[in-house]
C-alpha positions, 0 to 999 in steps of 0.5 A: 500500499502506498499512503500519503499523510498530509503531504505538501509541496511548496516552492517559495511562496508557491503552493504546488501540493496542499495537505493531500492525504491518500491510501492506494492499495496494491492491485488498484488503478488510481486516476488523477483527474484535474486540469493542467497545473492542478497538481497531478505531475507534481503528486506523481514526482513526490510518489516516485521520489523525484521530489521531496515533500515540504511536509508530511509523510509517504509510506510504502507498505508502512515504511517511510520512503521520503528521501529514498533514492529513485534508484532503490524504489521499485517505480516505473513511470512514463511521462506524456513527453516520452523518454527512450534510449536513442542508441538502443533498439526498440527491443533493447529499450523495452528489455532494459529494466529487465536486464538491469534487474537480472532477469533471464534471457528467455523471460526477457524475450517472452515479456518484450514480445508480449509487450510489443504486440500489445503496443503494435511495436512488433515490426519495429523492434529492430529500429532505434527510436529516432526512426520511429514516429512520436506515437511509436516512441511513446508506446515503446516507453509504455512497453518498457513500463509494463514489463519492468514488474514495478510495484508502483507504476506512474503514468502521466497522460501517456496516451495524449500523443497517440492517434485517436484509434490507437488511444481508444484501443489502449484505454480498453486494454490498459485496465486489463493489464492493471488488474493482472499485475498486482502493482499500484497504478497511478494514471493522471489525465485532464479528461473525465471521459478517460477516467470513466473508461479506465475505471478504478478509483479517481482523485479529483484535484484542484490547485494542488488539493485532492477534492475527492477520492473513491470509486470512479463511478461514485465520484462521478455520480456523487461528487462531494462538492461543486469543485469535484463536480466541475473537475469531472465534467466536460464540457463544463458543468452547467451551473446557476444560482436558485433559491428553494421555496417550498417545492419550487426553485426560483432562478434570477429573473423569477423563473420558477421550476419545480424542485424535483425528487433530488431536492425533496426534503431540503430546507428553503435556502439559496443553492447552486444547482449543477447538471451536465451538458447532456442533461440539457435537452433540445427535444421534449423529455418526460418530466422535463420542463421547457424554457426559452433560451438564446443561442450563443454559439454552436459547435458541430463535430459531425456525431454530435453538436455542442449548443451554447445558450444564455438563459437567466443570466447564465451561459449553459451548453447542451450536448446533443446527437447529430447536426443542430445547425442553429443561428446565433441569437436564435430563440430556442426551447431547451428542456430542463429536468430537475430530477437530474439536478445536483444542488450544492450548498453556500459553501460548495458541499453537496446538498442533493444529488439525483439517483445513480441512473439519473446522474450518468 
């Protein structure tokens, strides 16, 4: 088990990691999810021993590893900006950690060929990295981490430089590798969809703080606070301030909507509602309420459209299937389903959440 207790990292007056505590069990996949500069890479460097915490403790299997050199830790790490040995072939790059560990030749050959097949590198085993594409070089670095048989494997946005098709294939294959290894895997990403696809556990990060940690699907379905919910939403979470009065929610401008099942039993107060873009509908949905909004911009991807609208002083985005060619400033009916609202109290903590089936 890897345990971080009240770990902080400061450089001068700048706080990079702020009082983080985590317990990562053997044989688990743990996703660090957060935007750029949220502290993911710094946290991984602390886990790896590349940096020392300013305060706090880091233990592996109950023993402090603060100050233990990286070379004496059983750790593998892959960055988004891959690192390979330029004078070695792909085969030797992948084999290198096993040769250092004194693994026998037959085992090395078997593991190298297995990892190369998984990473679609078999035709390139005799090449040097300079004769590979960027994606092939990244896959070489990934293969080397996989065969190392490390107790802690740190992957810092490892698929970001790969083409879409291969990235999606590896996102499906990697959890199988993780499950079979028995190691602790830590995987950093900025993409909520990637966290959901990988599964396991997720820690949401914001400004160097871990805002929530738990089973990925639980963090997604029931965020601990508004900050965690916003981290786990792409496109951004739609929000609005509302006043709950009896069984209604009043928006700015006086528009009212039924409070819905999620808010049943909450005391009357001012809340922030949050709902995901795929829960803002452009077609009638049972139980949803129609409102008139103004189109700000439409982004068409082909299979989906992102329709940005203005309503009650807020800018919201609807994620809908198909092509929706709507004009700027066009009036459009959107449908709100209060049963799908998250409600957050004045301090940002979760006050009510929809049922898991509706939150998805």
